[in-house]
N, C-alpha and C positions, 0 to 999 in steps of 0.2 A: 288282280294286278301283279305283275311280275316285279320282283325286287332283286337288287344286286347287292351282295355282300362282298366287299373288296378285301381280299386276303392280303395281309401285310407280311406274309411269311418270307418272301424273297426280296423285300425292300432293303436296300443298302442303308446302313445307319447314317452315313454322311448325307444321304439324300432324303432321309425319312420325313422331316418336316415339310419339305417341298412336295414330296409325293402324297403325303396326307392331305395337304391343301388342294392339290390338283384333283385328287379323287373326290374330295367333298364337293368342289365346285363342278365336277362332272356329274354330280347328283347320284352318286351311289347311295344306297339306303342304310348300310351298316359298314363298320370296319370289322373284318373277320380276324380274330386273334387265335392262331393255332398254337396251343401250348403243348410242348413235347418234352417228356421227362427223361429220355434216354433209356427207359425201361419198357413201357408199352410199345414205343417205337424206338428206332436206333438213335435218332438225333436228340440232342438236348438243347433247347433254346429258352429255357425257363426265364433266365434273367433278361434276355433281349425282349421277349414278348411282354414281360411285366413293364419294362421300360417303355415300350411302344404304347401299351395300354394307358399308362400314366400320362404320357405325352399327349395322346389323343384326347383324353379326358380334359386336359388343360386347354387345348386349342380348338376343339371341335364340339359341335352340338349333336353329332351323329351318335347313335347307340353302338355299343360294343356287342358283337356276336362272338362270344367266347367258346371255343371248341377245345375241350380238355382231352388230349391224347396222353393220358397219364394213368398210373396205377393207383396212386394215393389220392383218389378223387376228393375225399372229404377235406383234406388240408388245402387243396387248390381251390375248392369251392369257397371256403372261408376267406381266402386271400382275395379272390376276385369279386365276391359279393360286396366287399367294401368299395368297389368301384361302380356299383349300381349298374351292371350290364343290362342291356336290353334282353338278352337271352344267354343262358348258360347251358352248354351241351356236354354230356359225358357219354362214354362208350359202354354199351351193354356187355361187350366182351370182358369187361374188367370186373363187373359188380359181383358175379358169382352166384348170388342168391336173390330170390324175389324180395326177401325181407330187406336186404341192403339196398336194392334198387329203389324200393318204395320209400325208404327212409331218406335217400338222397333226393328224390323228387320232392318230398315234403319239405326238406331243409331249404331247398331253393325257392319253392313256392311261398314258403312262410316269410321270405324276405321281399315278396312282391316282384320277383324276377321270373320271367318266362323260362320254361324248362324244355330243353331239347334232348333227345336220345339218339345216339349215333350208332350206325352199323357199318362194319367193314365189308369189302366186296364178297368175302366168303361166308358172311353171316346171313341167315335166312330171316325174312320178315316175321316168321313164326316166333322168333325169339322176343320180339318186341310187342306182339299183339296184346299181351296182358296189360300193357302200360299205355296203350294209345289214347285211352280216355283220360289219362292222368297228366299227359304232357301236352305242350303247345306245338311242338315241332319234331319231325324226324329228319335227321341228317343222314342221307345215303351217300356213303363214300364211293365215288366212281373211279377212284384210284387206290392203290395200296397206301394206307396212312403213313405219314412220316417224311415225305419229300414233295417239294413243289415242282411244277413243270412237267408232270407226267401226262401221258395221253389217257383220255377217258376210256375205260373198259366198257365196251358196248353192252355186255351182258348185264351190267348193273342197271341199265335203263329198263330192262325187263322187270327188275325188282321194283323200280319206281312205279311201273304200270300196275303190278300186282298190289302194291301198297295203296295206290290211288283208288283202284277198284274196290278194295276192302273197306277203306274209310268212307267212300261214297255209299256203299251198300249198307253200312252200319251207322250212317249219319254222324260220323265223327268229324268235328271241325278241327282240322290240324294243318299246319304248314308242312310242306315237303321241300327240303333243301337238298340240292345236289352239289357235291364238293369234289372237284378234281377234273382237270383237263377241259375246263369250260372255255370256249371261244365263241365267235359269232355263229359257227356252224353247229357245234355240239349243244350250244344253248337252245337252239330251236328244237333239237332232238329231245333234250331234257324237258322242255316245256310241253312238247307233244306227249311225252310219257306221263306227265302229271305234276311236275315240279313247279313251284311258284316262287322259290328263292334260289338264286344261283350264286355260287361262290366263284369268283374269278380273281386271279392274281397276276400271274406272268403275262397273260393276254392283255390285261389293262396297262400294266406298268411299261410293257415293251411297245405299246401302241404309239404311233406318232401323234395321234389325236385321241386322248382319253375320253373326251366328251362323246365323240362319235362311237368309240368302242363300247361305252356303256349303253348308248342307245341301240346299238346293234344287238346287244345281248337282250335288252328288254323287248325288242320287236317280236 
């Protein structure tokens, strides 16, 4: 089953509650919270994303799909675990050591939250192979992390194909999420490559009919 995680990255604050409602009624599966610290990526939206996450928890029954694009992973994990997210994802480029990576995974799993591990466009899947049996999802960034509205980098879908082939051959049950530049056309390409969760933001919010836009991504 193909699932849609609606990115709130580019939602205007004045329209936030309305847009959250419209996305939920359009039957997205998750709200995607992109947390950026101004260190791992250039932009800093820490306060806004926390505000959006708290608002969603109060008005929606949908799960939070939290994507941490931050250096101080541990502090942000503690902060977001209090919101009981559906899944909490961190970047392999930040962790530095296998020991730290496994400790972060254990911390999240011990709270009953699903764990995701993310890779940027320049990162090989070889970097995450040691952890694939320990996590629930791999997030493949199909754009450079840090900004919404970018076009999908076609080469990243080759990485999705490689990852899908590897997990199938090794009987690893894991979700593959693609984040960046997803629309009705690129969604089909990402699904064909092996993804089953698609993050979409600008495409959904700018659509005249969000319901139809969501269904086009899932088709």
